[in-house]
N, C-alpha and C positions, 0 to 999 in steps of 0.2 A: 311335354306335358303341361300345361298352364300353372306353376305354382300357387299359382290364387286362387284353382279350383279347390273345394272343399269337400266332401265326400264321407268323411267320417264324424266324430265325435274332434271338437274341436271349441278350444278356447283362445280366442284373438286377446293380447294381452295387447290393451291402451295404458302405455304409459303417461296422453296426456299430451303428448310432444308431439312433431311436422311430421316423422320421422315415422311413427308407428300409425298415425291418422291416415297422414298417405297411404301405407299399409292397408288400410280398412278399408279407403276407398276404391282397393285394388283389388280387393276381395269382394266388393260388392259392385264393381263392375265385374272382373270375371264370372260370379255366380247370376247378374240382373237382381242381385240383393241379397240381406244375407239367409246366408242353408240356413235351413230348418238343426241340422248338425252342428251347428255355429253357438257359441255363448259371448257377445264381448265384453271384459271388465276391468271395469278401471279400480288402480286397490285408492284410496287416500290414506296417504300416511298423516295428513296438515298440517306440511309444511310445501306445499306445492303452494306457487306464484298462483292471487286470485284469477288473472289469465289463464294459468292453467285450469284452472276448475271451466272456468266459460268459455274455454275452446270447447275441450270436453263437449260440457253442453250443448256452443255451436253445434259440434257433428254432430251430436247424437238429432235435432231439431233441424239441422240444414240437410240432412242427407235421409230424416224416415228410420234410422235406429236405433233396437236399444239398446242401450247401455249400462249394464251390472257396477256399481259401484259399492265398492265396497273397502270398511274398514277393518281391522287388528280390535279386538277387542279381550281383554286376559281371559275371559273369563269361558265356557261352553258357548257359544259353538265355533267360539274364537274367531267368529266376526260378524257383521250387523250389515247391513242394507241402508246403504242411504240413499239422499241423492242430492239437484246443486244445490235444493235451499238449503238444507240443513244439515250437508258434510262438516268435518269439522275444520277450523280454519287458523287454530294457534297450535296445532302440535302437539294434537290432545295423544290418535293415539302413539304418534312415535315415544310420545314421554309416559307414556301407560306403558308399554314395551320396553324402557328406561329403570323404569320403578321394580315390575316385576324381575329381571332380570342381575339388578343390580349391579350394572356396570355399561358399558361404554363401547358401543358396535367400534368397527376399526377396521384398517386396510384390511387386517389378518381375518377378523373374524366380521366379518358385513353379514350379523346377523338379522339386519332391520330389514336386505332385502326379502330373505329367507321368511320372515316372523310375518312382515308390512306388508309384501308383494307376495312371495307363493304360498307361503300358508294358507291364508283367505283364499286365496281363487281357488288354491285343490280342495277346499270345504265348505266352498261353495257350490260348490260342481259334485262332489257327493249330496250337496244336500238338493241334489233336484238330482238325484238319480243318472250322476255322468260319474261314474271309478275310475273309468280310462278313458283317459281324451291329448290328444296332439297342441302344444301349447306354437301360437305364432306369436313372433316377438321381432318386435320392426331390427331387425340387426341386417345394416344393407353392405354390397359386394365389396366397401371401400374402410372395411373395419373390419381387418383379418383376423385380428387376436380375439376377436368374440365371434368370429366362424368358428375355430380354431377351436373354438370349449364348449362348442354346443353341444347340453347333452341331449339322447339321445331320443328323449319328449320332443323336442322341442325344434319348430320349422320354422326359418327364414325364411321365404319364399323373396322377399325382396334382392339378399343375397342372391340367392339361384337365378333370379331376374337379372341381377349386373345391374342394380341401382344403387346410384352413389349421392353425396348429399347433395351433388348441383341438379340432377334429376328431380329432389324431393325441393329443392328452394322454388327451381323453377315453376314445377306444380302449381304450391303456393305463389306464386310472384301472379298466378293467372288468375286464381282464383277468387269468391268472390267474395269469401272471409275468410280469416288468418291467425294464429295463436298470436298474439297481443306482445311477446318478447322480442327484444333485438337482438338477432343472429350476430355475430361477429367475431372474426376469427376462426371460424368454422364450429362455432361451437354457435351454445345458446345461453350463457352465462346463468340468467334464473330460471332455465328448463332444470326439472326433476325437484329435487328437496334444495331450498331454495338456496342453503352453505353447505350442501352435501363435505363432507371429512372429504370424498374422494375425488371431488374437484379441485384442478391446479390452485394454487397458497395464493398466488398473483390474483387471481377469476376474484376468491375470497378476500382477497383485504381488499380487490376495486369496489366488490358488490356492498362494501361495511364501509369504505369511505363515503361513495353514495346514498349509503342507507344504513347509519349505526343501527339502527332499534330491528332488522334483524338479527343480529348474534347475539340478543339476546337473548333467547332461546336458549341459542345455544350454549349460551355463557350457563347461564339456569341451572342448562342438564349436568354442565360439569362440574360445578358448586357441588350441585343434588346427590352426587358419586364417588368426588371427590377426586377425580381421574380429568380425562382429557383426548379425546375423542383420536389424537393423532400423535404420538409423542414425539415423531421428528420437527414438531410446529409448538408455537403460542399459540397454550388457550386464548378461547375467542376472548374474553374478557381483556386481554392483552393486545388480542389483536383490535378491538374498538380502539382503546387507547391507540397504539401506535396509525392506528387511522383518523384522527383524529390531531399527532403530527408530526404525520409525514405523507409520503407517495413510492411509491414504484422502489421500496426496500424490498422485495423478494423476485423472483425470477420471474420471468413474464414468460417464458419459453416454457414453466414443468408445466409437464405433461395433465391434461384433466384424464381419472382413471376408470373410462365405464363398464356398468355392472350388468347385471340384467336389470335395470327399473330402464331402460334406453333412453332414450332422447326427445 
């Protein structure tokens, strides 16, 4: 059976990256458009690069597919529906979550993924009368660690179809539009939250060196809580200082750790 065929209530979780966008295209191709059982959701944390937001909108416009933009809110129903024009761009949803929790997410307690993405999507689906559904996530065949961790209600059609990063990049190199973010060393450094603590430290430091202003929000959150996103690393304020003074001080081979957010 074609793993991209949808015949039951399904949420297509669109992270805003090339992989999940390619998954969406394969679903549209396999089903002759978006099936009536499917809903496409993009959960905006407010820390995505502007190019990501534009890409999500471009996919919707170019492929004539409705995409529901969601953002976390601390008040019930724990989400709000936004669009490309009025989506937050300064980390507001993420900042509201940190203020409510009064502590920072970290590699052990990645509540940001659950609270900013999974829960708003679930709450939205319930609000439109869909209590039980499968979630399609952009996990490829060359991401074995993520495939192993798949929960029962999560489908990974790309992995089932044997799709790898090479296939995804080939598709976008031939497409009429693309995500306006650099793909380098098998990753998109500015994909998902720009300076996510799950990214390799050298990757984060490189971004800060080129664009120090990106680290300001992260440093402000650490200062607000009086803690760090990663206790085994310097705080973001220190990394701003390091970036201005020196280069290549962190391990270039440190792995970026993937989570539900996708790429």
